[in-house]
N, C-alpha and C positions, 0 to 999 in steps of 0.2 A: 611448456618449454619457455613460453614467452617469446622474449626478443632473439633468444638463441637460435630461433628456427631459422633466422636470417643468416646465422653463422653456419649452422649444420647444410644450408642450400648451397652457401657458398663454396663451402669444402666440397660438397657432392659434384657440384657442377664444374669447379676448379679442376678436381680429379679427372673429370670426363674429358675437360679441355687438355689436360696433359697427357692422359690415355691416348687421345689423338696425335698430339705432337709426337710422342715417343714413335708411335705407329709410322707415322709419315716419315720421321728421322729415319728408322730403321729399314724401310721397305724400299725395294728398286723399282717402284711403278709410278716414278714421275712423269716418264714420256714412254710412249710405245708407238711403234709403226702402225699405220693403218692396217686392217686387216688385208693380208694377200701382198704387202709391201715390205716383208722382212729381208727379201732380197735385194729390192731395189735400194732400200734405207741402209742395209748392212747392220741392222741394230735389231735387237731382240727386246731390250728394255732398257731402264736408265733410272738411277734413285741420285741421290746428292752423294752416295757413297760407293755405289757399285754401277757398274757399266757391264751390259753383255751385249758383245757383237756377234755375227754371223758373217764371217768373209770379209772383214772391215779392212779397207787400205786406204793409205793415205799419201798423197804425193809429196807431203813435207816430210815423210819419212825418209831419209835418204838410203835406208837399208831394204826397203821395199817388202816389208814384213806384212803378213796378212794376220788379223786379231780374229781369235774365235774363243768362246766362252765368256764365263763372268769372272771378273776381277776387282778387286779393291781399285777406288781410283788412285791410291797413292802404291800401287803394286809396282814391282820393279817391272812389268811385262808394259807397262804404260810408260816408261821413263821417257823415251824418244818422244812421243806425241801428248804428253800430259798438259805441257803449256796451252795446247790446242784443244784438250779436251776440258781444260778448268779455265774457261776465260775471266776475265775479272769479275763479270755478273754473276756467274756460276760459284765462285769463291765467295762473293758477297752473301748468295743465299744460304749456302755452307753456313757462313758465319752467324748470320741472324738466326738460323733455325737450331744452331749449336747454343745460342744465347738464349733462345725460349727454351729450351730443354732445362738449361741449367737455372734458370730463374722460376721456372714452373716447378721444379722440384723443391726448390727452396719454399716457393708458395705453398704447397701440400704441406712440408714440414711447420711452417709456422700456422698453417691454417690448424693443424692437428694441435698444438699447444694452446690455440684460442678455444678450439672444442673442449679439451681437456681442464682448460680455466686453471692453469697452474701458474699465470702471471698474476701481477698485481693489477689493479684496476688501471692506473695508469700506462702501465705497460701493454696492457689487454688493449687499451684504446689505440694506442699508436700502431701497436702489432696490426690491428683491424685495417687501419687506415694504410698501412705500407702495403698489406693485401691487395686491399683496393687499386692503389697504384699500380701493384706489381703485375697484375691481372689486365689491368688498362695497356700497361707498356706491352706485355704479351700479344694483345689483341692487335696493337698498332703495328707491333713489328711483324706479326703475321701479314697483316693486309700490305706493307710494305714490300716483303718478301714476295709474296704470291703475285702482287701486281708486277714486280721487276721481274720474276723467272717466267711469268706468263705471257709478257710481251717479248721478250729477248728470246725465249725458247723457239716463238714461231718467225721471229724477224732476223736473228742473226746466222746470216747464210755462210759465214767463215766457221761455223760451227757443224761438225756433222755433215751429212749428207741428205739431200732431198727433203727439206723442211716442211715442204707441202704435204708431204706423206706420213708425217708425223703428229701426234696428237698429245695432249697433257691427259695423264691417267689417274687413277684413282687415288695414289699415294698424295698428290696434289692437291685432288679436293678434300681429302682427309685433313690436310695442314689448313686449308681453307675453313672448314667447319670447326677444327680446334681454336683457331683464331677467333671466329665468332663466337664460339660458347665462352670464350675467356671475357668478353664484355659483359655476358651475363653474370659470371661469376664476381666480376667487379662490381656489378651493380647492388648485387646481395650484400657485398661487405660494405658498400657506400650505406646502405639503408641499416644494417646494424650497427656501425659507426655512429650514424645521426641517432641512432636510439640510445645508445650506451652515453653517448655525449650529452643528450638532451635529459636521460634518466638520472644521471648522476649517481649518486649513492643507493637509488631505489633500482638501479640496471641490474641485469642478471651477473655481469662481470663482476661488478663491486660486490654484491651480496656473497657471491661465491667465493671470493677470496677473502672476504671479511669473517665469513663463517668459517673456514677452514683456519685462519688465524685464531679465531675465538677458542674453537676445539682443542687446536694444539696449546694455546696458554691455559686454557681450564684443566687439560690433562697434566701440563707441568705443575700448576699450582696444587693440584690433589697430590700429585706425587711428593711435593715438598711438605705439604702437611702432613702425611701418611709417614715421612721418614725424622719430621719433628718429635 
């Protein structure tokens, strides 16, 4: 496989990173109460898009309602207290993880194009460079997101109740791992970019594209001779 092994490695590692990001994005286990403190925190579990309460009440809710069960954060049930459930730092975390998800899916798509080598040699080179930058951005955004979320989730005392009895749960750590893995995917694509840039016309990307063009041109020429 020659230098293509770095493209294969980058694709597999990048795919694993995006799977982690998708899992963290979709699961409601970013924060959970300590064992035995569900009643005192009135919280069962919390994710970026779903919050599960058990007997939660908020003095800022003028209707005095008690919230039970799991709902989407933008559900009508939370209309009255949504601005308290989603402070600015929480909304920032949602936005960063959504950006990571979109960017990651694009990286997987273009990584697949690099693997099947359907691009010209110059397009292949710049696509690989874009993938290296893309996964680097995912890693940096994940670091910012997790640091920001981790700090504020435990220190913002205007958000939910009894922060001393809450802890970061496995969905949060999956997001951390996904970001770390993205750095390794970026490294693989950096190495592959350096190899195809240094190899020039002897690189795998160039040979694959030129060989495909040669075969297509050869078949076209043979067909023209036959019909003459």
